[in-house]
C-alpha positions in Angstrom: -16.9 75.1 230.6 -18.2 71.7 229.3 -18.6 69.9 232.7 -21.0 72.6 234.2 -22.8 72.8 230.8 -23.6 69.1 230.9 -24.3 69.1 234.6 -26.8 72.0 234.4 -28.4 71.3 231.1 -31.3 69.4 232.5 -31.9 71.9 235.2 -31.7 74.7 232.6 -34.4 72.9 230.5 -36.7 72.5 233.5 -36.3 76.1 234.4 -36.8 77.3 230.9 -40.1 75.2 230.7 -41.5 76.7 233.9 -40.4 80.4 233.8 -40.8 82.9 230.9 -38.1 82.0 228.4 -37.1 85.5 227.6 -36.3 86.2 231.3 -34.2 82.9 231.5 -32.3 84.0 228.4 -31.6 87.5 229.8 -30.5 86.1 233.2 -28.3 83.6 231.5 -26.7 86.2 229.3 -26.2 88.5 232.3 -24.3 85.6 234.0 -22.2 85.0 230.9 -21.5 88.8 230.6 -20.5 89.1 234.3 -18.2 86.0 234.1 -16.5 87.2 230.9 -16.1 90.7 232.4 -14.5 89.3 235.5 -12.2 87.1 233.4 -11.1 90.1 231.3 -10.5 92.1 234.5 -8.4 89.3 236.0 -6.3 89.1 232.8 -5.9 92.9 232.5 -4.9 93.3 236.2 -2.1 90.9 235.9 -2.0 87.5 237.5 -5.1 85.4 237.0 -4.9 82.1 239.0 -6.0 78.8 237.5 -8.8 78.2 239.9 -10.2 81.7 239.2 -10.2 81.0 235.5 -11.8 77.6 236.0 -14.5 79.1 238.2 -15.4 81.8 235.8 -15.4 79.4 232.9 -17.7 77.1 234.8 -20.1 80.0 235.4 -20.1 80.7 231.7 -20.9 77.0 231.0 -23.8 77.1 233.6 -25.1 80.2 231.9 -25.0 78.6 228.5 -26.8 75.5 230.1 -29.7 77.8 230.9 -29.7 79.8 227.7 -29.7 77.0 225.1 -33.0 75.2 226.2 -34.7 78.6 226.6 -33.5 79.7 223.2 -34.6 76.5 221.5 -38.0 76.6 223.2 -38.5 80.1 222.1 -37.7 79.1 218.5 -40.1 76.2 218.6 -42.9 78.4 220.0 -42.2 81.1 217.4 -42.4 78.6 214.5 
């Protein structure tokens, strides 16, 4: 989760500056929700593979990399 977060953080900041921040936050949360739901489904079904868990955790990290700059920018524009 940390490696994709670090890799996509600069891209997430640029996207959050150019697009409406609330839309970036909603899209990032949707990605996090989908990755967590898929992770839960894998665990509940039975045999999650390591690569599947790594991929879904990476997607969650990428979503967080887009959410954090947008949320911080939203906070700064509110204050």
